[in-house]
C-alpha positions in Angstrom: 0.5 -23.2 8.4 3.2 -25.8 8.2 3.5 -27.9 5.0 1.4 -30.7 6.5 -1.5 -28.3 7.1 -1.0 -26.7 3.6 -1.0 -30.1 2.0 -4.4 -30.8 3.7 -5.7 -27.5 2.5 -4.9 -28.5 -1.0 -6.2 -32.0 -0.7 -9.7 -31.3 -2.0 -8.3 -29.6 -5.1 -5.9 -32.5 -5.6 -8.7 -35.1 -5.4 -10.5 -33.2 -8.1 -7.4 -33.2 -10.3 -7.1 -29.4 -10.1 -3.4 -29.5 -9.1 -0.6 -30.6 -11.4 1.4 -33.8 -11.0 4.5 -31.5 -10.4 2.7 -29.7 -7.6 1.5 -32.9 -6.0 5.1 -34.3 -6.1 6.4 -31.0 -4.6 4.0 -31.1 -1.7 4.7 -34.8 -1.1 8.4 -34.0 -0.9 7.7 -31.3 1.8 5.9 -33.7 4.1 8.4 -36.6 3.5 10.2 -37.4 6.8 12.0 -40.6 5.5 15.7 -39.8 5.2 16.2 -42.9 3.0 13.9 -41.3 0.5 15.4 -37.8 0.7 13.1 -36.5 3.3 13.8 -34.3 6.4 12.6 -35.6 9.8 10.9 -33.3 12.2 12.3 -32.2 15.5 10.5 -33.1 18.7 8.1 -30.8 20.3 8.5 -28.5 23.3 7.0 -27.5 26.6 7.2 -23.9 27.9 6.1 -21.6 30.7 5.4 -17.9 30.7 4.9 -16.0 33.9 5.0 -12.7 35.6 6.7 -12.6 39.1 7.0 -10.2 42.0 10.4 -8.6 41.7 10.6 -7.4 45.3 14.2 -7.7 46.5 15.5 -8.9 43.1 18.1 -7.1 40.9 16.7 -4.8 38.2 19.8 -5.2 35.9 21.4 -8.4 34.7 24.7 -9.7 36.0 26.7 -12.9 36.1 25.0 -13.8 39.3 21.6 -12.8 38.1 21.5 -13.2 34.3 18.8 -12.2 31.8 19.2 -15.6 30.1 20.6 -19.0 31.2 20.5 -22.6 30.4 20.2 -25.6 32.7 21.5 -29.0 31.6 20.7 -31.8 34.0 23.0 -34.5 32.5 25.7 -33.9 29.9 26.2 -37.6 29.6 22.5 -38.5 28.8 22.1 -41.0 25.9 20.8 -38.2 23.6 23.0 -35.5 25.1 21.3 -32.1 25.0 18.5 -33.6 22.9 17.5 -36.0 25.7 13.9 -35.3 26.8 13.6 -33.1 29.9 17.4 -32.6 30.0 18.0 -29.0 29.0 16.0 -25.9 29.8 16.5 -22.4 28.3 15.3 -19.6 30.6 15.1 -15.9 30.1 14.0 -12.8 32.0 13.8 -10.1 29.3 12.5 -7.4 31.7 16.0 -7.2 33.1 17.1 -5.7 29.8 13.9 -3.9 28.9 11.9 -2.8 32.0 9.0 -1.7 29.8 8.1 -5.4 29.3 6.8 -5.6 32.9 5.0 -3.3 35.3 7.1 -1.6 37.9 8.1 -4.0 40.6 7.6 -7.1 38.4 9.6 -9.3 36.0 8.5 -11.5 33.2 9.9 -15.0 32.8 10.0 -17.6 30.0 11.4 -21.1 30.1 11.2 -23.9 27.6 12.9 -27.1 26.4 14.4 -26.7 22.9 12.7 -29.3 20.7 13.3 -32.2 23.1 9.7 -33.1 24.2 8.3 -36.2 22.6 4.9 -35.7 21.1 4.1 -39.3 21.9 4.1 -38.5 25.6 1.0 -36.3 25.0 -0.6 -37.9 22.0 -4.3 -38.7 22.3 -4.8 -37.0 25.6 -8.0 -35.1 26.2 -7.1 -31.5 27.1 -9.9 -31.4 29.6 -8.9 -34.6 31.3 -7.4 -34.9 34.8 -4.4 -36.8 33.3 -3.6 -34.0 30.9 -3.8 -31.3 33.6 -1.6 -33.4 35.8 1.0 -33.8 33.1 0.9 -30.0 32.5 1.6 -29.5 36.2 4.5 -31.9 36.1 5.9 -30.1 33.1 5.5 -26.8 34.9 7.3 -28.2 37.9 10.2 -29.3 35.8 10.5 -25.8 34.2 10.1 -23.9 37.4 13.0 -26.0 38.9 15.3 -24.6 36.1 14.1 -21.0 36.7 14.8 -21.5 40.4 18.4 -22.1 39.7 18.7 -18.3 39.8 15.4 -17.2 41.3 15.1 -19.7 44.2 11.5 -18.8 45.1 10.2 -17.9 41.6 7.0 -20.0 41.7 6.0 -18.4 45.0 6.5 -15.0 43.4 4.2 -15.8 40.5 1.6 -13.2 39.8 -1.9 -14.7 39.9 -3.3 -15.2 36.4 0.0 -14.8 34.5 1.3 -18.4 34.5 0.8 -20.0 31.1 1.9 -23.5 30.4 2.4 -24.7 26.8 2.5 -28.4 25.7 2.9 -30.1 22.4 -0.9 -30.2 22.2 -1.0 -26.4 22.8 1.3 -25.8 19.9 -0.5 -28.2 17.6 -3.9 -26.6 18.3 -3.1 -22.8 18.5 0.0 -22.6 16.3 -1.0 -25.2 13.7 2.2 -27.2 14.3 1.6 -30.7 13.2 2.4 -33.0 16.1 3.5 -29.9 17.9 6.8 -30.1 16.0 9.5 -27.5 16.6 10.3 -27.6 12.9 12.4 -29.6 10.5 15.5 -31.3 11.9 18.0 -30.0 9.3 21.6 -31.3 9.5 24.2 -29.1 7.9 25.7 -30.7 4.8 23.0 -33.4 4.8 19.7 -31.6 4.2 18.6 -28.7 2.1 15.4 -26.7 2.8 13.2 -25.7 -0.1 12.9 -22.2 -1.4 9.6 -20.2 -1.4 8.2 -20.6 -4.9 6.0 -23.6 -5.7 4.9 -25.2 -9.0 1.4 -23.7 -8.3 1.3 -20.2 -9.7 0.6 -17.6 -7.1 1.4 -19.9 -4.1 4.5 -19.0 -2.2 5.5 -20.6 1.1 7.3 -19.0 4.0 8.1 -20.1 7.5 10.6 -22.4 9.2 10.0 -25.3 6.9 11.5 -23.2 4.1 14.9 -21.5 3.7 16.7 -20.4 5.9 15.1 -22.5 8.7 13.9 -22.5 12.3 14.0 -19.6 14.8 12.4 -16.2 14.7 15.2 -14.4 12.8 15.3 -17.1 10.1 11.5 -17.3 9.8 11.3 -13.5 9.5 14.0 -13.7 6.8 11.9 -16.3 4.9 9.0 -13.8 4.9 11.2 -11.0 3.6 12.5 -13.3 0.8 8.9 -14.2 -0.1 7.9 -10.5 -0.1 10.8 -9.8 -2.5 9.3 -12.4 -4.8 6.0 -10.6 -4.8 7.2 -7.0 -5.4 10.2 -5.5 -7.0 13.1 -4.4 -4.9 12.5 -0.7 -5.5 8.8 -1.1 -4.4 10.0 -3.0 -1.3 12.4 -0.1 -0.4 9.5 2.4 -0.9 7.4 0.4 1.5 10.3 0.3 4.1 10.6 4.1 3.8 7.0 4.4 5.1 7.8 2.5 8.3 8.6 4.7 11.2 9.9 3.3 14.5 8.4 4.8 17.6 10.4 7.5 19.3 11.9 6.6 22.6 
């Protein structure tokens, strides 16, 4: 849960006066997006597509001409640069690096916009409405066009039942991301993310709204830091010794 959801979860206890003033102020600071008051604004949301495709006739190893990951920027001179909505798309085909990620003769694809999709474009839409479904298809078309920079007929290769399109509403509903946000918009030298301990005894926070920030590696690190706050370093090492990676 992001701090907005956590704050809502604590709201009942707060109304009953069961949380301290210090804890209330702490939670208020986490959901403050007003920079003039020391808050951190949120990044925009994102759209993405996951799909499996028929790999017939396609390379099975990455190269400069057929990379495993690429970026497409439509307009370097856009008003917001790479943060302009629907301007940059990041694409990847990880099965080129690890064939076990897809059945033989197939590839897996992923494409998304990195925190550049305005939540306002989707806000209030009924997920079952014709308008919403049409917007999802428009989003998919935009993402497919970036994939097809290197796989020209990618959408025609799509394996039936594998295409999954994510929208800001998807992320809000299934990932509990308030307003589908990608995370906090931290600027180096300007903002500082909070640590993991809170004024409420026994409550520690982890995730991309805490140090060290957004992205899978950083979020995983926040979990490791939190774990080290719960158990001693020696106990942590003992637990790690019990982990065995699968043999290749």
